[in-house]
N, C-alpha and C positions, 0 to 999 in steps of 0.2 A: 118510710119504714114499713116493712112487710108484716102482715098479720100471721101469727103462728097458729096452726090448727093442731090440736093434740088429741090423738086417740089414746085414751088412758084407761086406768082401772085394772091393769094387768101386771102386778097387783096395785091396789090403791096407795099403799105406802111408798112404793117406788115412783108412782106418778106424782105424789106430793113432793118427794125429794127432787124430782126433775123440775117441777114448777118453781120450787124455792131456788134451785140453782140457776134457772133461766133469769129470775129476777136479780139474783146476786151478780151474775156475769153481765147482765144488761147495765147495771149501775156502774160497773167498772170498765165498760167498753169505751174505747177512745172517742167514739162518736156520740156517747151518751150525753143527755142534757139533764139538769137537775129535775127530779121528780117525774121523769119521762122514761117509760119502758115500753117495749113492743106490746101491741095488743095480742092477747092470747084468747083463743076460743077453744074450749076443751069439752070433749064428750067423755065423761067418766062412765065407762060401760059397766053393766051388771050382768053376770052370767049365772043363769038359773041352775045350770048343771056343773058349775065350778069353772074357774079359769083354766086350770091345767087340762081338765077333761075336754073342754070346748075347743081349746087350741090344738088338740091332738089331730083333729080331723078337718080336712078342707070343707066338707059338707056342712059342718057346724060353725066353723070359724069364718069362712069367707063371706057369707051373707051378712053377718054382724059387722065385720070390719069394713066391708065396702059400703054398707049403708051409712056407717058413721063417717067414712071418708067423704061421701057425697054430701052428707048433711053439713059437714064443716066447710066444704067448698061453697055450698049454697049460702052459708052464713057469712062468708066473706074471707075465709082463710086464703092466704096466698101460697102457702105450702103446708105440708103435713109432717108430723113426727109421731112415732110410737115408742114411748119409753118401755119397751118390752122386746126382748130378743126373740122369744118364741113366735110372736106374731109376725115376725119378718119372714117366716116360712111362706107367707102369703103376700109378700111385698109385690110380686109381679101382678097378681090379680088386683091389688089395690091401685097400683099405678095405671092399670088399664081402665079402671072404673072412673078415674077423675082426670081433669085437665090441668092439674097443678102438681108440682113436684112433691115427692115423698123423700125426705132425707132418710137414708138407710143407716140404721145403727151399726150394722156390720161393716159397711163401706167406710163410715167415719172412723171406726176403730181400727180397721185395717190400714188406713192412710197413716194413722199415728204410729202404729207398730212399724210399718215400713220406714217411715221417717226416722224412727229411733234406732233402726238397724238390727233388730233382733232376728235371729234365725230359727229359734225353737221357742214356742210358747205353750204354756199349759192353758187348757180351756175348762172352766167350770160352768156348766150350763144344764138346762133341763134336757130331758130325753127328747122332747120335740125339736129343740134346737140342734141336738146332735144328729138325730135321725134325718133331718132335712139338710144337714151339712151346710149350714148357713155361713160358717167361717172357712171351711176347707177350701172352697173355690176361690174365695177372696184372697186368701193368704198363700196358697200353694203356687199361684201364678207368679209370685215373687220369690219362690224358693223357700218359703217359711214353713217349717214343720209344726204340727200340732200334737201335743201330748194330752191324752185323756186319762182320767182316773179309772182304776179297776173297781172303784167303790161307788158306782153310779146310783145304786139303790139307796145308799146312805145320803148321797147328795140330794136325791129326789125327796127323801123324807125331810131333810133339813130345810130345803127350799119351800116345801109345802107348809112347814111350820111358820116360816117368815111371811109367806103370802097370807097366811091366816092371822097374822098379827102377833105371833108368838116368837119373840126373840130370846132364845134360851142360851144361857151361858155355856151349858154343856154342848149345845149345837155349835156355838162359835168355836169352842176348843176343838171339836171333832173336824169341823170344816178347815180350820187352820192346819190341823194335822194332815188332812187330805192334800191340801195345797203344798205343804212342805214335802210330802212324798213326791209330788210332781216336780218340785224344784230339785230334789235329790236325783231325779232321773234325767235331769238336763234342761228343764224349763228355765229360760233366761228371764221370763216375765210371765204373768198370769192374766188371762182375760177373764174378767167377771162377766161371763157370757149369759148371766141372768141378772136383771137389775135389782133383784133382792139380795144378791151376794154382798154388795157394799153396805147394806143396811145391817149386816151382821159382822163382816170382816173388814177391818180398816187397813190402810196402807201400813200403819205402824205395827200391825200384827205379823207381818211377813217381811223377809229381807228383800225379796225381788219386787220389781215394779208391778203394781196391781193396776190394770187398766179398767177403770170404772166406766162401763159403757153408758150408764145413765148420765154421768158427768160429761163425757165426751160428746154425747148427743146434745146436751144442753148448750155446751159451748158452740157447737156447729150451728144450732138453731139460732142462737143470738147473732153470730157472725153473718148468717144468711139473712136474718131479718134486717140487719143494718146495711147489707150490701145493696 
């Protein structure tokens, strides 16, 4: 069984949700044994200048992320995961820094969307994820179109609250409204392109499929650990 290396803390609550899902999926895996789950080595990062601000720029993000990746490899991780979409703007640099695989949250999500046959999806994400077009290249090669909201400033404010541990009911209602606007414009499904989104909005809140990228990465990590 492979050891999972987790670059976490972006944000902390999403990392905890990811770890809980890894344990839950491990216990249900066909190869699971009673009381046995994959070994997990986690580096829960702390950002002196804030998570969002640090991840905006390669010069601040890459040294932190690659140092964490090397440390996890040296500690015995067989592969890496990052339960944070924005951090995958630097996935290439991380992969170059280590000799073990990095499971890419966007690649895992794109595979599921392609398998489900959707042709137009809405994307709710941070400005960093959008600016670096993390999902566009992965999906457009399969002819899948991406719809974005015109209310990105509101999304940024809401996600900032969730990252800071403030899950406000008014934010949930506002984000649900933003998602439903995207559905009305033709989105057949919604990508929770920030791992904080599912901490606030659940599948039962919207009629279309919500792709929880945190959950999809957890499932992929467990399957890879048992492979």
